[in-house]
C-alpha positions as CSV (number, residue, x, y, z in Angstrom):
1,V,16.8,-27.8,4.1
2,L,17.2,-24.0,4.1
3,K,13.7,-23.7,5.6
4,E,14.7,-26.1,8.4
5,K,17.9,-24.1,9.1
6,F,15.9,-20.9,9.3
7,K,13.5,-22.6,11.8
8,R,16.4,-23.7,14.1
9,L,18.0,-20.3,13.8
10,K,14.7,-18.6,14.8
11,G,14.6,-20.6,18.0
12,A,18.2,-19.7,18.8
13,L,17.6,-16.0,18.1
14,R,14.6,-16.0,20.5
15,S,16.8,-17.2,23.3
16,W,19.5,-14.7,22.5
17,N,17.0,-11.9,22.4
18,R,15.7,-12.8,25.8
19,E,19.2,-12.9,27.3
20,V,20.5,-9.7,25.7
21,Y,17.4,-7.5,25.2
22,G,14.9,-9.1,27.5
23,S,15.1,-6.4,30.2
24,V,16.7,-3.3,28.6
25,D,15.3,-0.8,31.1
26,S,16.7,-2.6,34.1
27,K,20.1,-3.1,32.5
28,I,20.2,0.6,31.7
29,E,19.4,1.4,35.3
30,D,22.1,-1.0,36.6
31,L,24.7,0.5,34.3
32,I,23.8,4.1,35.3
33,A,24.0,3.1,39.0
34,D,27.5,1.6,38.4
35,I,28.6,4.8,36.6
36,E,27.3,6.9,39.5
37,L,29.3,4.7,42.0
38,L,32.5,5.2,39.9
39,D,31.8,9.0,39.8
40,L,31.4,9.1,43.6
41,K,34.6,7.1,44.0
42,G,36.4,9.6,41.6
43,E,35.2,12.6,43.7
44,C,36.5,11.0,46.9
45,E,39.8,9.4,46.0
46,G,40.3,9.6,42.2
47,L,40.0,6.8,39.6
48,A,42.7,4.4,38.5
49,E,43.3,3.7,34.8
50,E,41.2,0.5,35.0
51,D,38.3,2.4,36.7
52,I,38.4,5.0,33.9
53,S,38.3,2.3,31.3
54,L,35.5,0.5,33.1
55,R,33.5,3.7,33.3
56,K,34.0,4.4,29.6
57,S,32.9,0.8,28.8
58,K,29.8,1.1,30.9
59,F,28.9,4.5,29.4
60,N,29.2,3.0,25.9
61,Q,27.0,0.1,26.9
62,V,24.3,2.6,28.1
63,W,24.3,4.4,24.8
64,L,24.2,1.1,22.9
65,L,21.2,0.0,24.9
66,L,19.4,3.4,24.6
67,K,19.9,3.2,20.8
68,S,18.5,-0.3,20.8
69,K,15.5,0.8,22.9
70,D,14.9,3.7,20.5
71,S,15.2,1.3,17.5
72,L,12.8,-1.1,19.1
73,E,10.1,1.6,19.7
74,F,10.6,2.8,16.1
75,Q,10.0,-0.8,14.7
76,K,6.9,-1.3,16.9
77,S,5.4,2.1,15.9
78,R,5.8,1.3,12.1
79,S,6.2,5.1,11.8
80,R,7.8,6.3,8.6
81,W,7.4,10.0,9.4
82,L,10.6,10.2,11.5
83,K,14.0,8.9,10.7
84,E,15.3,6.3,13.2
85,G,17.6,8.0,15.7
86,D,15.6,11.2,16.3
87,A,15.2,10.0,19.9
88,N,11.4,10.7,20.0
89,T,10.8,7.6,22.0
90,G,7.7,9.1,23.6
91,F,6.2,9.7,20.2
92,F,7.0,6.2,19.0
93,H,5.5,4.7,22.2
94,A,2.3,6.7,21.6
95,C,2.2,5.3,18.0
96,V,2.6,1.8,19.4
97,K,-0.3,2.3,21.8
98,S,-2.5,3.9,19.1
99,R,-1.8,1.1,16.7
100,K,-2.5,-1.5,19.3
101,R,-5.9,0.2,20.1
102,S,-6.9,0.4,16.4
103,N,-5.8,-3.1,15.6
104,T,-7.4,-4.8,18.6
105,I,-10.7,-6.6,17.9
106,V,-12.8,-6.4,21.1
107,A,-16.0,-7.5,19.5
108,L,-17.5,-8.4,16.1
109,K,-21.0,-8.1,14.8
110,K,-22.5,-11.2,13.1
111,G,-25.9,-10.3,11.8
112,R,-27.8,-8.9,14.8
113,E,-25.5,-10.8,17.3
114,W,-22.4,-9.4,19.0
115,L,-19.4,-11.8,19.5
116,S,-17.1,-10.8,22.4
117,K,-15.5,-14.0,23.5
118,P,-12.0,-14.6,22.0
119,D,-12.9,-18.1,20.7
120,E,-16.1,-16.8,19.1
121,I,-14.3,-14.0,17.3
122,R,-11.6,-16.4,16.0
123,R,-14.2,-18.8,14.8
124,E,-16.1,-16.1,13.0
125,V,-12.9,-14.8,11.4
126,V,-11.9,-18.2,10.2
127,S,-15.4,-18.9,8.8
128,Y,-15.4,-15.6,7.0
129,F,-12.1,-16.0,5.3
130,R,-12.8,-19.6,4.4
131,K,-15.8,-18.5,2.4
132,H,-14.1,-15.3,1.2
133,F,-11.3,-17.1,-0.6
134,E,-13.3,-20.0,-1.8
135,E,-13.9,-20.3,-5.5
136,V,-17.2,-21.5,-6.8
137,T,-16.5,-24.4,-9.1
138,W,-18.0,-23.8,-12.5
139,E,-16.7,-23.5,-16.1
140,R,-16.3,-19.8,-16.7
141,P,-16.8,-18.2,-20.1
142,T,-13.8,-16.7,-21.9
143,L,-12.8,-13.6,-23.9
144,D,-12.1,-15.6,-27.1
145,G,-12.4,-13.3,-30.1
146,V,-11.2,-10.3,-28.1
147,E,-7.8,-9.0,-29.1
148,F,-4.9,-8.4,-26.7
149,L,-1.5,-6.9,-26.8
150,Q,1.3,-9.5,-27.2
151,L,4.8,-10.2,-25.7
152,S,7.7,-10.3,-28.1
153,N,10.0,-13.3,-28.3
154,N,12.9,-11.4,-26.8
155,E,10.7,-10.3,-23.8
156,L,9.7,-13.9,-23.3
157,L,13.3,-15.1,-23.4
158,G,14.2,-12.5,-20.8
159,L,11.4,-13.6,-18.5
160,E,12.4,-17.2,-18.6
161,A,16.1,-16.7,-18.4
162,C,18.2,-18.5,-15.6
163,F,18.3,-16.7,-12.3
164,E,21.6,-14.9,-11.7
165,V,23.4,-14.1,-8.4
166,Q,23.6,-10.4,-9.2
167,E,19.9,-10.3,-10.0
168,V,19.0,-11.8,-6.6
169,A,21.6,-9.8,-4.7
170,E,20.4,-6.5,-6.2
171,V,16.8,-7.2,-5.1
172,I,18.0,-7.8,-1.6
173,Q,20.0,-4.6,-1.4
174,L,17.2,-2.5,-2.8
175,S,14.5,-3.9,-0.4
176,D,13.4,-2.2,2.7
177,G,14.9,-4.2,5.6
178,N,12.4,-3.0,8.2
179,K,9.1,-4.3,6.7
180,S,7.0,-6.6,8.9
181,P,8.2,-10.2,8.7
182,G,6.0,-13.2,7.9
183,P,5.6,-16.5,9.7
184,D,9.4,-17.2,9.6
185,G,10.2,-14.0,11.5
186,F,13.0,-12.8,9.1
187,N,13.2,-9.6,7.1
188,F,15.5,-8.4,4.4
189,S,17.9,-6.8,6.9
190,F,18.9,-10.4,7.8
191,F,19.6,-11.3,4.1
192,K,21.6,-8.1,3.6
193,K,23.8,-8.8,6.6
194,F,24.5,-12.4,5.9
195,W,24.3,-12.6,2.1
196,G,27.8,-14.0,2.0
197,L,26.8,-17.0,4.1
198,L,23.3,-17.5,2.5
199,E,24.1,-16.9,-1.2
200,K,24.9,-20.5,-2.1
201,E,21.9,-22.1,-0.6
202,I,19.5,-19.4,-1.7
203,M,20.7,-19.6,-5.3
204,G,20.3,-23.4,-5.0
205,L,16.6,-22.8,-4.1
206,F,16.2,-20.5,-7.1
207,H,17.7,-23.0,-9.5
208,D,15.5,-25.8,-8.2
209,F,12.5,-23.6,-8.7
210,Y,13.6,-22.7,-12.2
211,D,13.8,-26.4,-13.2
212,S,10.8,-27.8,-11.4
213,A,8.5,-24.8,-10.8
214,K,7.9,-26.3,-7.3
215,L,8.6,-25.2,-3.8
216,P,8.0,-26.9,-0.4
217,S,4.5,-26.4,0.9
218,C,5.8,-24.6,3.9
219,F,6.9,-21.7,1.7
220,F,3.2,-20.9,1.0
221,S,2.0,-20.5,4.6
222,Y,1.5,-16.8,5.4
223,F,-0.2,-14.6,7.9
224,I,-3.0,-12.1,7.2
225,T,-3.1,-9.0,9.4
226,L,-6.4,-7.1,9.5
227,I,-6.2,-3.3,8.9
228,P,-9.4,-1.3,9.8
229,K,-10.9,0.4,6.7
230,V,-13.2,2.6,8.9
231,L,-12.8,4.4,12.1
232,S,-14.7,1.9,14.3
233,P,-15.1,-1.4,12.5
234,Q,-17.9,-3.6,13.7
235,E,-18.0,-6.4,11.1
236,I,-15.2,-8.5,9.7
237,C,-15.8,-7.1,6.2
238,E,-14.7,-3.7,7.4
239,F,-11.1,-4.8,7.7
240,R,-8.6,-5.0,4.9
241,P,-6.6,-8.2,4.8
242,I,-2.9,-7.6,4.2
243,S,-0.6,-10.6,3.7
244,L,2.6,-11.1,5.7
245,L,4.7,-13.5,3.5
246,G,7.6,-15.7,4.4
247,S,11.0,-14.0,3.6
248,L,12.2,-16.7,1.1
249,Y,8.9,-16.6,-0.8
250,K,8.9,-12.8,-0.8
251,L,12.5,-12.8,-2.2
252,L,11.5,-15.1,-5.0
253,S,8.4,-13.0,-5.7
254,K,10.4,-9.8,-5.8
255,V,12.8,-11.2,-8.4
256,L,9.9,-12.5,-10.6
257,A,8.1,-9.1,-10.2
258,N,11.2,-7.3,-11.3
259,R,11.3,-9.3,-14.5
260,L,7.5,-8.9,-15.0
261,G,7.7,-5.2,-14.5
262,K,10.1,-4.8,-17.4
263,V,7.5,-6.1,-20.0
264,M,4.3,-4.6,-18.6
265,N,4.4,-1.6,-21.0
266,S,4.2,-4.0,-23.9
267,I,1.0,-5.9,-22.8
268,I,-1.0,-3.3,-20.8
269,S,-3.0,-0.6,-22.6
270,T,-2.2,3.0,-22.0
271,N,-5.5,3.7,-20.3
272,Q,-4.2,1.8,-17.3
273,S,-1.8,4.0,-15.3
274,A,-1.0,2.0,-12.2
275,F,2.4,0.4,-11.2
276,I,4.1,0.7,-14.6
277,K,7.3,2.6,-15.1
278,G,6.7,5.8,-17.0
279,R,3.0,6.0,-16.1
280,H,1.7,8.1,-13.2
281,L,-1.3,8.0,-11.0
282,A,-2.2,11.5,-12.0
283,D,-2.4,10.6,-15.7
284,G,-5.9,9.3,-15.5
285,V,-7.0,12.2,-13.3
286,L,-5.6,14.7,-15.9
287,V,-7.4,13.0,-18.7
288,A,-10.7,12.9,-16.8
289,N,-10.4,16.6,-16.0
290,E,-9.6,17.5,-19.6
291,V,-12.6,15.5,-20.8
292,V,-15.0,17.1,-18.3
293,D,-13.6,20.6,-19.0
294,L,-13.9,20.0,-22.8
295,A,-17.5,18.8,-22.4
296,K,-18.3,22.0,-20.3
297,R,-16.7,24.3,-22.9
298,S,-18.2,22.7,-25.9
299,K,-21.6,22.2,-24.2
300,R,-21.6,18.5,-25.1
301,D,-23.2,15.8,-23.0
302,C,-20.9,13.4,-21.2
303,L,-21.6,10.5,-18.8
304,V,-19.0,9.4,-16.2
305,F,-19.5,6.1,-14.4
306,K,-17.2,5.5,-11.4
307,V,-17.1,1.7,-10.9
308,D,-16.6,0.1,-7.5
309,F,-15.3,-3.5,-7.5
310,E,-16.1,-5.6,-4.5
311,K,-13.0,-7.0,-2.8
312,A,-11.2,-6.9,-6.2
313,Y,-7.8,-8.5,-5.3
314,D,-9.5,-11.2,-3.2
315,S,-11.9,-12.2,-6.0
316,V,-9.6,-12.9,-8.9
317,S,-10.2,-16.3,-10.5
318,W,-7.0,-18.2,-10.8
319,S,-8.2,-19.9,-14.0
320,F,-8.9,-16.5,-15.6
321,L,-5.4,-15.2,-14.6
322,D,-3.8,-18.2,-16.3
323,Y,-6.1,-17.6,-19.3
324,M,-4.9,-14.0,-19.5
325,L,-1.2,-15.0,-19.2
326,R,-1.7,-17.4,-22.2
327,R,-3.6,-14.8,-24.3
328,V,-0.9,-12.2,-24.0
329,G,1.8,-14.7,-24.9
330,F,3.5,-15.9,-21.7
331,G,5.2,-19.3,-22.1
332,E,4.5,-22.6,-20.3
333,K,7.5,-22.1,-17.9
334,W,6.4,-18.7,-16.7
335,R,2.8,-19.8,-16.4
336,A,3.9,-22.8,-14.3
337,W,5.9,-20.4,-12.1
338,M,2.9,-18.2,-11.6
339,K,0.6,-21.1,-10.9
340,T,3.1,-22.2,-8.1
341,C,3.3,-18.7,-6.6
342,V,-0.4,-17.8,-6.8
343,C,-2.4,-21.0,-6.7
344,N,-0.9,-22.3,-3.5
345,G,-1.2,-21.1,0.0
346,K,-2.5,-21.6,3.5
347,L,-3.3,-18.5,5.5
348,S,-3.6,-17.8,9.2
349,V,-5.4,-14.7,10.3
350,L,-3.7,-12.7,13.1
351,V,-6.5,-11.9,15.6
352,N,-5.2,-9.6,18.3
353,G,-1.7,-10.8,17.5
354,C,-2.4,-14.6,17.6
355,P,-2.7,-16.7,14.5
356,T,-5.8,-18.7,13.8
357,E,-5.9,-22.2,12.4
358,E,-4.9,-22.4,8.7
359,V,-7.4,-21.7,5.9
360,N,-7.0,-23.1,2.4
361,I,-7.6,-20.6,-0.4
362,S,-8.8,-21.2,-4.0
363,R,-8.9,-17.7,-5.5
364,G,-7.6,-14.2,-5.1
365,L,-4.2,-12.4,-5.1
366,K,-2.2,-11.9,-1.9
367,Q,-2.3,-8.1,-1.0
368,G,1.4,-7.6,0.0
369,D,2.8,-10.0,-2.6
370,P,5.2,-8.1,-5.0
371,L,3.7,-10.0,-7.9
372,A,0.1,-9.1,-7.1
373,P,-0.1,-5.5,-8.6
374,F,1.2,-6.6,-12.0
375,L,-0.9,-9.7,-12.1
376,F,-4.0,-7.7,-11.2
377,L,-3.2,-5.3,-14.1
378,L,-3.3,-8.4,-16.4
379,V,-6.7,-9.3,-15.1
380,A,-7.9,-5.7,-15.5
381,E,-6.7,-5.7,-19.1
382,G,-9.5,-8.1,-19.8
383,L,-12.0,-5.3,-19.2
384,T,-9.9,-2.9,-21.3
385,A,-9.9,-5.3,-24.2
386,L,-13.6,-5.9,-23.8
387,S,-14.4,-2.2,-23.9
388,K,-12.2,-1.7,-27.0
389,R,-14.1,-4.5,-28.7
390,A,-17.5,-2.8,-27.7
391,V,-16.3,0.5,-29.1
392,S,-15.0,-1.0,-32.4
393,L,-18.4,-2.7,-32.9
394,G,-20.3,0.4,-32.1
395,F,-22.0,-0.9,-29.0
396,F,-20.4,1.7,-26.8
397,K,-19.5,5.3,-27.8
398,G,-16.8,7.1,-25.7
399,F,-16.2,10.8,-25.5
400,Q,-14.7,12.1,-28.8
401,V,-11.9,14.5,-27.9
402,N,-10.9,15.1,-31.5
403,P,-11.2,13.1,-34.8
404,E,-8.3,10.8,-33.7
405,V,-8.8,10.5,-29.9
406,M,-11.8,8.9,-28.1
407,V,-11.8,8.4,-24.3
408,S,-14.0,5.5,-23.1
409,L,-12.3,3.9,-20.1
410,L,-9.7,4.9,-17.5
411,Q,-8.2,2.5,-15.0
412,Y,-5.9,2.6,-12.1
413,A,-5.8,-1.0,-10.8
414,D,-9.5,-1.5,-9.7
415,D,-10.4,2.2,-9.8
416,T,-12.3,2.4,-13.0
417,L,-14.1,5.2,-14.9
418,F,-16.3,4.7,-17.9
419,I,-16.7,7.9,-20.0
420,G,-19.0,8.2,-22.9
421,D,-22.0,9.9,-24.5
422,A,-25.3,10.2,-22.5
423,C,-27.4,7.7,-24.3
424,V,-29.4,4.6,-23.4
425,E,-27.2,2.4,-25.6
426,N,-24.2,3.2,-23.5
427,L,-26.0,2.3,-20.3
428,W,-26.9,-1.2,-21.7
429,A,-23.3,-1.6,-23.0
430,M,-21.7,-0.7,-19.6
431,K,-23.9,-3.0,-17.7
432,A,-23.3,-5.9,-20.2
433,M,-19.5,-5.4,-20.2
434,L,-19.3,-5.3,-16.4
435,R,-21.6,-8.4,-16.0
436,W,-19.6,-10.4,-18.6
437,F,-16.3,-9.3,-17.0
438,E,-17.6,-10.6,-13.6
439,F,-18.5,-14.0,-15.2
440,V,-15.1,-14.4,-16.8
441,S,-12.8,-12.9,-14.1
442,G,-14.6,-13.3,-10.8
443,L,-14.5,-9.5,-10.1
444,K,-17.9,-8.5,-8.9
445,V,-19.1,-4.9,-9.3
446,N,-20.8,-3.3,-6.3
447,F,-23.3,-1.3,-8.2
448,S,-24.8,0.1,-5.0
449,K,-21.5,1.8,-4.2
450,S,-20.7,2.8,-7.9
451,C,-21.6,6.4,-8.9
452,L,-22.9,8.0,-12.0
453,M,-22.2,11.6,-12.9
454,G,-23.1,13.7,-15.9
455,V,-22.0,16.9,-17.7
456,N,-24.7,18.8,-19.6
457,V,-27.1,15.9,-18.9
458,S,-30.6,16.4,-17.7
459,S,-31.4,15.4,-14.2
460,S,-34.3,13.2,-15.4
461,F,-32.0,11.2,-17.6
462,L,-29.4,10.8,-14.9
463,Q,-32.0,9.7,-12.3
464,G,-33.4,7.1,-14.8
465,A,-29.8,5.9,-15.7
466,A,-28.9,5.6,-12.0
467,S,-32.0,3.6,-11.4
468,F,-31.3,1.3,-14.4
469,L,-27.7,0.7,-13.2
470,H,-28.8,0.4,-9.5
471,C,-26.1,2.9,-8.6
472,K,-25.7,6.1,-6.7
473,L,-26.2,9.5,-8.4
474,G,-23.3,11.8,-8.0
475,S,-22.4,15.3,-9.1
476,L,-19.4,17.4,-10.1
477,P,-16.9,17.8,-8.8
478,F,-16.1,14.3,-7.6
479,I,-12.9,12.6,-6.3
480,Y,-11.0,10.1,-8.4
481,L,-7.8,8.6,-7.0
482,G,-7.8,11.1,-4.2
483,L,-7.9,14.1,-6.6
484,P,-10.8,16.4,-7.7
485,V,-12.3,16.0,-11.1
486,G,-14.4,18.9,-12.5
487,A,-13.5,21.3,-9.7
488,N,-12.5,25.0,-10.0
489,P,-8.9,25.0,-8.9
490,R,-9.1,28.7,-8.0
491,L,-11.7,28.1,-5.3
492,A,-10.5,27.4,-1.7
493,T,-13.3,24.8,-1.3
494,T,-11.4,22.6,-3.8
495,W,-8.5,22.4,-1.3
496,E,-10.7,21.5,1.7
497,P,-9.8,17.8,1.7
498,V,-6.1,18.8,1.9
499,I,-6.7,21.2,4.8
500,K,-8.8,18.6,6.7
501,T,-6.1,15.9,6.1
502,I,-3.4,18.1,7.6
503,E,-5.6,19.0,10.6
504,K,-6.4,15.3,11.2
505,R,-2.7,14.4,11.1
506,L,-1.8,17.3,13.4
507,F,-4.6,16.4,15.9
508,S,-2.8,13.2,16.8
509,W,0.6,14.8,17.4
510,R,1.4,16.5,20.6
511,N,4.3,18.7,21.7
512,R,5.2,16.5,24.6
513,Y,5.9,13.6,22.3
514,V,7.9,15.2,19.5
515,S,11.1,17.3,19.8
516,L,11.7,20.5,17.8
517,G,13.9,18.5,15.5
518,G,11.3,15.8,15.1
519,R,8.7,18.4,14.2
520,V,10.9,19.7,11.4
521,V,11.2,16.2,10.1
522,L,7.4,15.7,10.4
523,I,6.7,18.9,8.5
524,N,9.0,18.0,5.7
525,S,8.1,14.3,5.4
526,V,4.4,14.5,6.1
527,L,2.8,17.9,6.1
528,A,4.6,19.3,3.1
529,S,4.0,16.2,1.1
530,I,0.2,16.1,1.6
531,P,-0.5,19.0,-0.8
532,V,2.0,17.7,-3.4
533,F,-0.6,15.4,-4.8
534,Y,-2.9,18.3,-5.7
535,L,0.1,20.5,-6.8
536,L,0.8,18.0,-9.6
537,F,-1.7,19.7,-11.7
538,I,-3.4,22.5,-9.7
539,K,-1.9,25.8,-8.8
540,I,-2.4,26.5,-5.2
541,P,-4.4,29.7,-4.4
542,L,-2.6,32.2,-2.2
543,K,-5.2,32.0,0.6
544,V,-4.8,28.2,0.8
545,R,-1.0,28.4,0.8
546,M,-1.0,30.9,3.6
547,T,-3.4,28.7,5.6
548,I,-1.1,25.6,5.3
549,V,1.9,27.7,6.1
550,R,0.2,29.0,9.3
551,M,-0.6,25.5,10.3
552,Q,3.0,24.4,9.7
553,R,4.4,27.4,11.6
554,N,2.1,26.9,14.6
555,F,3.0,23.2,14.8
556,L,6.7,24.0,14.5
557,W,6.7,26.5,17.4
558,G,3.9,25.2,19.5
559,G,3.2,21.6,18.6
560,T,-0.4,22.2,17.6
561,S,-2.2,23.5,14.5
562,S,-4.7,25.8,16.4
563,D,-5.7,29.1,14.9
564,K,-4.1,30.8,17.9
565,S,-0.8,32.2,16.7
566,K,2.4,31.0,18.4
567,I,5.5,33.1,18.9
568,A,7.7,32.5,15.9
569,W,11.3,32.8,17.1
570,V,12.6,32.8,13.5
571,S,11.0,34.2,10.4
572,W,9.3,31.6,8.1
573,K,11.6,32.7,5.3
574,D,14.6,31.8,7.4
575,V,13.1,28.5,8.5
576,C,12.7,27.6,4.8
577,R,16.4,28.3,4.0
578,P,18.6,25.2,3.4
579,K,20.4,24.0,6.5
580,V,23.8,24.9,5.0
581,E,22.6,28.5,4.9
582,G,21.5,28.4,8.6
583,G,17.8,27.5,8.0
584,L,15.9,24.4,9.0
585,G,15.4,23.1,5.5
586,V,11.5,23.2,5.6
587,R,10.0,23.1,2.1
588,D,8.6,26.3,0.9
589,L,5.2,25.7,-0.7
590,K,5.6,28.8,-2.8
């Protein structure tokens, strides 16, 4: 019933949008023309009280329409760098055009053949995703005999408690209202505005789901938008599929994800550092750096194997996910809820803005589903437990930091590092663990993109090991989770990726698009935040800091990052002062 009401409302809103906002520019021009006529009348004979009121009303309408136009450009641009209301409409419009160019598929390569006709491209996309999300039917092996962390009874009771109004309302209020909507066209701004009217029916939907673990099939239809993974994608596999879910399903998923997030610390091992409160992305990088540094100082050999999983989220076996839920102690009700949310769905791929025919799916997690990150951690915990078992049985030997601590595996979602002694036994163990994990979970390792590095290991052993694993041979330093491992923090070359990222971002910005105030916002929200990742655990060298400051200063006063110095009308020290003290509030890297 609620879904049908949303469907009717969507049609009415379309008509209203055409009537009110269908021709904003022409309405602004008409209003300005009316104001100019009133001004001319005022100069000639003066204005009566009703004329003054009429002029004021038309002036207010102009500002309202200008604000609406600015907001529309902001939404289309999907830019988070500027706050809405900065009036950088030219910049937003440029973002819209840039996004449209990058997201438009003009042609696709299929084998040696190029497809350029719209119908051919759509057929190829549908065919690819039909195979991509199709599960091969066979009885997978299990991880019986491997030990897992367990939920407590109190945690289980909290997960399966009745849904409360306050719980749902809090999720709505804390959600970003400007995220891209799904097939129904509604986002969370709509729920925030009309929660008083919607509360009763939405809570009825939640209570029905609680009792039956079922939802109407229309709730599971969603769009997939294709995001290029490379600069000029040629094949469909070079796009990343991101799910655009219906608003009601996304609300339900967020509520369930909030509950699940509260218990993840109890069931996910500490070597996994993704998505869990109290754990940080840099944790794994810090540990990896400490291990490499210790190996160098103690002159001990150490192997580091960086694993690349092929389409990790899209390959998850639903049966293995349910197996993992059961093994860590989830109850029948929660498992039924997860089966309803995960193991249903029909997707339509947006090709140049138009949805294709629907495709049934039988495996994978939806990238964009609030539940997906936590559920993937549960799947990845299978590899963690498998590696612990291998270590306890002596099949795999990690790097011994001290008598109490051994590091063998680091994980951040699908970004995985095996760390251990440089010996043949470890090579066999890693290969066996990854193959077995592929059989049980569906996650396939792309060995050709995986990379093997060594510390104090002979080149002949590394070459033979890389040949055995069919992987690439890398060297120190290497990048893990966007941060350097094994690098000298005092060298300027360590910071080259940061400098290049800033240059790349600045290259796309132009003075004619962004006002001075907008450039201040961009420096604070983008440029100053790029080095923060590195600054989490590396002290920035003076030379690098001065280079970044110069780029920021040139952009602020000239709109470019060129080496040619711009006239600085105010000292950088004053620019970095808080606004209450007369500065511009730019963050000082020092």
